[in-house]
C-alpha positions as CSV (number, residue, x, y, z in Angstrom):
1,X,40.5,-90.1,104.0
2,X,41.1,-87.6,101.2
3,X,44.6,-87.9,99.9
4,X,46.8,-85.5,98.0
5,X,50.1,-86.4,96.2
6,X,52.4,-83.6,95.3
7,X,54.7,-84.6,92.5
8,X,52.4,-87.4,91.3
9,X,54.1,-88.3,88.0
10,X,57.5,-89.2,89.5
11,X,58.2,-92.8,90.3
12,X,57.4,-92.5,94.0
13,X,54.2,-90.5,93.4
14,X,53.0,-93.1,90.8
15,X,53.8,-95.9,93.3
16,X,51.7,-94.2,96.0
17,X,48.8,-94.0,93.6
18,X,49.2,-97.7,92.7
19,X,49.1,-98.8,96.3
20,X,46.3,-96.5,97.4
21,X,44.1,-97.6,94.4
22,X,43.2,-100.7,96.4
23,X,43.3,-99.1,99.9
24,X,39.8,-99.2,101.4
25,X,40.3,-96.1,103.6
26,X,41.9,-93.7,101.1
27,X,40.6,-91.7,98.2
28,X,43.1,-89.8,96.1
29,X,41.6,-86.4,95.2
30,X,44.4,-84.1,94.5
31,X,47.5,-84.7,92.2
32,X,50.1,-82.2,91.1
33,X,52.7,-82.2,88.3
34,X,54.8,-79.4,86.9
35,X,55.0,-81.1,83.4
36,X,51.5,-82.5,82.9
37,X,49.1,-79.8,84.1
38,X,45.4,-80.4,83.2
39,X,46.0,-84.0,82.0
40,X,44.4,-87.1,83.4
41,X,46.9,-89.2,85.4
42,X,45.9,-92.4,83.7
43,X,46.6,-90.9,80.3
44,X,50.1,-90.1,81.4
45,X,50.5,-93.5,83.2
46,X,48.3,-96.1,81.4
47,X,48.9,-98.7,84.1
48,X,46.5,-96.7,86.2
49,X,43.6,-96.9,83.7
50,X,40.4,-97.8,85.6
51,X,42.1,-97.0,88.9
52,X,42.4,-93.2,88.8
53,X,41.0,-90.5,86.6
54,X,42.1,-87.5,88.7
55,X,43.3,-84.5,86.6
56,X,46.8,-83.3,87.3
57,X,47.2,-79.7,88.4
58,X,50.0,-77.2,89.0
59,X,51.1,-77.1,92.6
60,X,48.9,-75.0,94.9
61,X,49.9,-75.8,98.4
62,X,46.9,-73.9,100.0
63,X,44.5,-75.9,97.8
64,X,46.2,-79.2,98.8
65,X,45.9,-78.4,102.5
66,X,42.2,-77.3,102.1
67,X,41.2,-80.4,100.2
68,X,43.2,-83.2,101.8
69,X,43.4,-85.0,105.1
70,X,46.8,-86.6,104.3
71,X,49.4,-85.0,102.0
72,X,52.2,-87.0,100.5
73,X,55.0,-84.8,99.2
74,X,57.6,-86.1,96.8
75,X,58.8,-82.6,96.0
76,X,62.4,-81.4,96.2
77,X,64.0,-80.1,99.4
78,X,62.4,-76.9,100.9
79,X,58.8,-77.3,99.8
80,X,57.5,-79.2,102.8
81,X,58.1,-76.5,105.3
82,X,55.3,-74.3,103.8
83,X,53.0,-77.3,104.0
84,X,54.0,-78.0,107.6
85,X,53.3,-74.4,108.6
86,X,49.8,-74.4,107.0
87,X,48.7,-77.6,108.7
88,X,49.8,-76.4,112.2
89,X,46.8,-76.5,114.6
90,X,44.8,-78.9,112.3
91,X,44.2,-82.6,112.2
92,X,45.8,-82.9,108.8
93,X,48.9,-85.0,108.2
94,X,52.0,-84.6,106.1
95,X,54.2,-87.4,104.9
96,X,57.3,-86.0,103.3
97,X,59.2,-88.4,101.0
98,X,62.0,-85.7,100.6
99,X,64.7,-84.8,103.1
100,X,63.2,-81.8,104.9
101,X,62.1,-83.6,108.1
102,X,64.6,-86.5,108.3
103,X,67.1,-84.9,110.6
104,X,67.2,-84.2,114.3
105,X,69.7,-81.3,113.8
106,X,68.6,-78.7,111.2
107,X,72.2,-77.6,110.7
108,X,73.2,-81.1,109.5
109,X,70.3,-80.9,107.0
110,X,71.5,-77.4,105.8
111,X,75.1,-78.6,105.4
112,X,74.3,-81.7,103.3
113,X,71.4,-80.4,101.2
114,X,72.7,-76.8,100.6
115,X,69.5,-75.0,101.7
116,X,69.2,-71.5,102.9
117,X,66.1,-71.9,105.1
118,X,66.2,-71.1,108.8
119,X,63.8,-73.5,110.4
120,X,63.2,-74.4,114.0
121,X,62.4,-78.1,114.0
122,X,61.1,-77.8,117.6
123,X,58.0,-76.1,116.2
124,X,56.8,-79.2,114.5
125,X,55.3,-82.5,115.7
126,X,57.5,-84.6,113.5
127,X,59.3,-87.9,113.6
128,X,61.7,-89.9,111.4
129,X,59.4,-92.4,109.8
130,X,61.2,-95.7,109.9
131,X,58.0,-97.4,111.1
132,X,59.6,-100.5,112.8
133,X,61.8,-98.2,115.0
134,X,59.3,-95.4,115.8
135,X,55.9,-96.9,115.6
136,X,54.6,-95.2,118.8
137,X,56.0,-91.9,117.8
138,X,54.6,-92.2,114.3
139,X,51.1,-92.8,115.7
140,X,51.3,-89.5,117.6
141,X,53.0,-87.4,114.9
142,X,51.5,-84.9,112.5
143,X,54.6,-84.8,110.2
144,X,56.6,-87.7,109.0
145,X,60.1,-87.5,107.5
146,X,60.0,-90.6,105.4
147,X,63.4,-92.3,105.3
148,X,65.6,-92.6,102.3
149,X,65.8,-95.9,100.4
150,X,69.4,-96.7,101.2
151,X,69.0,-95.9,104.9
152,X,65.9,-98.0,105.2
153,X,67.7,-101.1,104.0
154,X,70.8,-100.4,106.0
155,X,69.3,-99.3,109.3
156,X,66.9,-102.3,109.4
157,X,69.8,-104.6,108.9
158,X,72.1,-103.1,111.6
159,X,69.8,-102.1,114.5
160,X,69.5,-105.5,116.2
161,X,73.3,-106.0,116.5
162,X,73.9,-102.4,117.5
163,X,71.2,-102.4,120.1
164,X,72.8,-105.6,121.6
165,X,76.3,-104.1,121.3
166,X,77.6,-107.0,119.2
167,X,79.7,-105.0,116.7
168,X,82.3,-102.3,116.6
169,X,80.6,-99.0,115.6
170,X,83.7,-97.2,114.4
171,X,84.1,-98.5,110.8
172,X,81.1,-100.3,109.4
173,X,81.6,-101.0,105.7
174,X,78.5,-100.8,103.6
175,X,78.1,-101.7,99.9
176,X,74.7,-100.9,98.5
177,X,73.5,-101.7,95.0
178,X,70.4,-100.0,93.6
179,X,68.2,-100.2,90.6
180,X,68.1,-97.3,88.2
181,X,64.6,-96.1,89.3
182,X,66.4,-94.9,92.5
183,X,67.9,-92.1,90.3
184,X,64.4,-90.7,89.7
185,X,62.1,-90.0,86.8
186,X,63.8,-86.9,85.4
187,X,65.8,-87.6,82.1
188,X,69.5,-87.6,82.8
189,X,72.4,-88.4,80.5
190,X,73.9,-90.8,83.1
191,X,70.6,-92.8,83.1
192,X,70.4,-93.5,79.4
193,X,70.0,-97.2,78.5
194,X,73.3,-97.3,76.7
195,X,75.0,-95.8,79.8
196,X,73.4,-98.1,82.3
197,X,72.9,-101.4,80.5
198,X,75.6,-104.0,81.2
199,X,77.3,-101.5,83.6
200,X,77.7,-101.2,87.3
201,X,78.6,-97.7,88.5
202,X,79.8,-96.5,92.0
203,X,78.8,-92.9,92.7
204,X,79.2,-90.4,95.5
205,X,81.5,-92.8,97.3
206,X,81.6,-92.0,101.0
207,X,79.9,-88.6,100.3
208,X,76.3,-89.6,99.6
209,X,73.6,-87.4,101.2
210,X,72.2,-90.4,103.0
211,X,75.3,-90.9,105.2
212,X,74.3,-88.4,107.9
213,X,70.8,-89.9,108.0
214,X,72.3,-93.4,108.4
215,X,74.8,-92.3,111.1
216,X,72.2,-90.2,112.9
217,X,69.9,-93.3,113.5
218,X,72.7,-95.8,114.1
219,X,74.3,-93.6,116.7
220,X,71.2,-93.7,118.9
221,X,72.1,-97.3,120.0
222,X,75.3,-96.7,122.0
223,X,78.5,-94.9,120.9
224,X,78.8,-92.7,117.9
225,X,78.6,-94.8,114.7
226,X,80.8,-94.2,111.6
227,X,80.0,-95.9,108.2
228,X,82.0,-96.2,105.0
229,X,79.3,-96.2,102.4
230,X,79.6,-97.1,98.7
231,X,76.4,-96.8,96.7
232,X,76.3,-98.4,93.2
233,X,73.8,-98.3,90.4
234,X,73.2,-101.7,88.7
235,X,71.3,-102.4,85.4
236,X,67.9,-103.3,86.9
237,X,64.7,-101.3,87.4
238,X,63.9,-101.9,91.1
239,X,65.6,-103.1,94.2
240,X,68.4,-102.4,96.7
241,X,70.8,-104.9,98.1
242,X,72.8,-103.6,101.1
243,X,75.7,-105.6,102.4
244,X,77.2,-104.6,105.7
245,X,80.6,-105.8,106.9
246,X,80.8,-105.6,110.7
247,X,83.6,-106.5,113.2
248,X,82.1,-108.5,116.0
249,X,83.1,-107.6,119.6
250,X,82.7,-111.3,120.7
251,X,82.6,-114.6,119.1
252,X,79.1,-115.7,118.3
253,X,77.4,-118.5,116.4
254,X,75.3,-117.7,113.3
255,X,72.3,-119.5,114.8
256,X,72.5,-117.1,117.7
257,X,72.4,-114.2,115.2
258,X,69.4,-115.7,113.5
259,X,67.6,-116.1,116.8
260,X,68.4,-112.5,117.8
261,X,67.0,-111.0,114.6
262,X,64.0,-113.3,114.7
263,X,63.1,-112.2,118.2
264,X,63.8,-108.5,117.5
265,X,61.5,-108.4,114.5
266,X,59.0,-110.9,115.8
267,X,56.1,-108.4,115.7
268,X,57.1,-106.6,112.4
269,X,55.0,-107.9,109.6
270,X,57.2,-106.6,106.8
271,X,60.5,-107.9,108.1
272,X,61.5,-111.4,107.1
273,X,64.6,-113.1,108.6
274,X,66.2,-115.8,106.4
275,X,67.5,-119.0,107.9
276,X,71.3,-119.5,108.0
277,X,72.6,-120.5,104.6
278,X,69.9,-118.5,102.7
279,X,70.7,-115.2,101.2
280,X,68.2,-112.4,100.3
281,X,67.7,-111.4,96.6
282,X,66.0,-108.3,95.2
283,X,63.7,-110.4,93.1
284,X,62.2,-111.9,96.3
285,X,60.8,-108.5,97.4
286,X,60.1,-107.0,94.0
287,X,56.9,-104.8,94.1
288,X,56.3,-105.4,97.8
289,X,56.8,-103.7,101.1
290,X,58.9,-106.4,102.6
291,X,62.5,-106.4,103.8
292,X,64.5,-109.6,103.8
293,X,67.6,-110.0,105.9
294,X,70.2,-112.7,105.8
295,X,73.7,-113.3,107.3
296,X,77.0,-115.0,107.0
297,X,80.0,-115.2,109.4
298,X,83.7,-115.1,108.6
299,X,85.1,-116.8,111.7
300,X,88.8,-116.2,110.7
301,X,88.3,-112.4,111.0
302,X,85.3,-112.6,113.4
303,X,83.3,-110.5,110.8
304,X,79.6,-110.5,110.5
305,X,78.2,-110.0,107.0
306,X,74.6,-108.7,107.0
307,X,72.6,-108.7,103.7
308,X,69.3,-106.7,103.5
309,X,67.1,-106.3,100.4
310,X,64.1,-104.0,99.7
311,X,62.2,-102.7,96.7
312,X,63.5,-99.1,96.7
313,X,60.2,-97.7,95.4
314,X,58.0,-99.6,97.9
315,X,59.6,-100.2,101.3
316,X,62.3,-97.7,100.4
317,X,59.8,-94.9,99.7
318,X,56.1,-95.1,98.8
319,X,55.1,-98.3,100.6
320,X,56.8,-97.2,103.8
321,X,54.9,-93.8,103.4
322,X,51.6,-95.7,103.2
323,X,52.7,-97.9,106.1
324,X,53.3,-94.7,108.1
325,X,49.9,-93.3,107.1
326,X,48.2,-96.4,108.3
327,X,49.9,-96.1,111.7
328,X,49.1,-92.4,112.0
329,X,45.4,-93.1,111.3
330,X,45.1,-96.1,113.6
331,X,44.7,-98.6,110.8
332,X,46.2,-102.0,110.4
333,X,49.8,-101.5,109.4
334,X,49.6,-103.6,106.3
335,X,46.3,-102.2,105.1
336,X,46.6,-101.9,101.3
337,X,50.2,-103.1,101.5
338,X,49.8,-106.9,101.8
339,X,51.3,-107.3,98.3
340,X,52.8,-110.6,97.3
341,X,56.2,-110.0,95.6
342,X,56.3,-110.3,91.8
343,X,58.4,-113.2,90.4
344,X,60.1,-113.6,88.1
């Protein structure tokens, strides 16, 4: 399959190139960058020497559609609608790592992302691309709204107990800590080494753009779900640890929670459930497409504490995008993604 990556020199674009470099069914033929036009990708990113010599180009959406079977877009909000319109009626696929196709209600998207477009979502064969939840729909879709990194870690951690109606859905408290790469590749004052090193920073507390995405998906498993969400930046490069504090509706043993999760994710290659007493760490999934989930109970308050970790650039973005591509193309889900985590 001929692959195009729009926005190839951002962190997620580079990560897609790295993963696809060893994918037996994919050939990257088209890469775009607004800052490095006419330069070879491996000259910009030397870790790709010997793996990709594609020359970067200024964005030409029509050229991307004509050259490529699958297009990965890491562009800002709004760009993917033009791509979606051009691939209508063809066999070409779009996997959007931005926000354009993540929502069921376009008005929610407009409100949170401050866009002026007027788009009828019903015109598109699209699906929210959390593979473990929507595998069958992904297989039939032409357009994937790839989930955000925080929502991926949170939704995977909460769905089993929500589906089995074991927790109160009104006030789920979520504390998520992310590595600095989650803030993107563009230089920003707040991301300077001296600002981030030896520093933990909450930001967008309970007003982060991922909140409606999280609540949209969690609310599909019973009553409307409300979350209190605090994202924090920590001084590491990669990784997300999401800790969810949930009020149980009944008393339950931690072994029963473990058995529930193990059964629910029994057929999901990339989800690993930790035995009671073991807690997930970001290092244990570094550079991989895995999600590790662990638990603890506070019996005095009957609270369940769920801990979920992912690599924000892999399972939280590029790896999940390739996982979705594999499903769309009828390939083995872990093709090109069976990456052993890097440690230490």
